[in-house]
C-alpha positions in Angstrom: 99.4 -40.6 170.7 100.6 -43.8 172.0 101.9 -45.0 168.8 104.0 -41.8 167.9 107.6 -42.1 169.0 108.5 -38.3 168.6 108.1 -36.2 171.7 107.0 -33.1 169.9 104.2 -35.0 168.2 103.1 -36.3 171.5 102.8 -32.8 173.0 100.9 -31.8 170.0 98.4 -34.6 170.3 98.0 -33.7 173.9 97.1 -30.2 173.1 94.6 -31.3 170.4 92.9 -33.7 172.9 92.8 -31.1 175.6 91.1 -28.6 173.1 88.6 -31.1 172.1 87.8 -32.0 175.6 87.2 -28.3 176.4 85.2 -27.8 173.2 83.0 -30.6 174.1 82.3 -29.1 177.6 81.5 -25.8 176.0 79.1 -27.5 173.6 77.3 -29.4 176.2 77.0 -26.4 178.7 75.7 -24.0 176.0 72.0 -23.1 176.6 69.8 -20.7 174.9 67.9 -17.8 176.6 70.4 -17.4 179.5 71.8 -14.1 180.2 75.2 -13.5 181.7 75.3 -13.0 185.5 76.0 -9.2 185.3 73.1 -7.3 186.5 72.1 -4.7 184.1 69.6 -2.9 186.4 68.2 -3.6 189.9 64.6 -3.8 188.6 65.3 -6.8 186.3 67.2 -8.5 189.2 64.2 -8.2 191.7 61.6 -9.5 189.2 63.2 -12.8 189.1 62.0 -13.6 185.5 65.4 -13.7 184.1 67.4 -16.8 183.8 71.0 -16.3 184.6 74.0 -18.5 183.4 76.0 -20.3 186.1 79.3 -18.7 186.2 81.1 -21.7 188.0 81.3 -23.9 184.9 82.7 -21.0 182.9 85.3 -20.4 185.5 86.3 -24.1 185.6 86.7 -24.2 181.8 88.6 -21.0 181.9 90.9 -22.5 184.6 91.4 -25.6 182.5 92.4 -23.5 179.4 95.1 -21.7 181.5 96.5 -24.9 183.2 96.6 -26.6 179.8 98.4 -23.8 178.3 101.0 -23.6 181.1 101.5 -27.5 181.1 102.1 -27.2 177.3 104.5 -24.4 177.8 106.4 -26.4 180.3 106.5 -29.6 178.2 107.9 -27.5 175.2 110.6 -26.1 177.3 111.6 -29.5 178.4 111.6 -30.8 174.9 113.7 -27.9 173.8 116.3 -28.8 176.3 116.0 -32.4 175.3 116.4 -31.4 171.6 120.0 -29.9 172.3 121.2 -33.4 173.2 119.1 -35.4 170.7 117.8 -33.3 167.9 115.5 -36.1 166.4 113.4 -36.2 169.6 112.7 -39.9 169.2 112.1 -41.6 172.4 114.4 -44.4 171.7 117.3 -42.2 170.9 116.6 -40.0 173.9 116.5 -43.1 176.2 119.8 -44.3 174.8 121.4 -40.8 175.3 120.3 -40.7 178.9 121.7 -44.2 179.7 125.0 -43.7 178.0 
């Protein structure tokens, strides 16, 4: 990502890295034998023998996905506006266009 000079490729690399990190956290948090924290019946809940999954990490990952999508959308809008002035989207050309 650091060696690329095209702004669109930088945003694409950022999205791939974000997806990789989220996938890693999902893989680490996956556990066998856990049930969703939705109570099917009251008798199962009172017996205490069922292992329920913690909903907090699931909510955090879902929030990370939504925030990542919104940041990517905002970056693509900014890049679209920059592409009107400098269609190549090369960093050097964009910097020269903004100085001149």
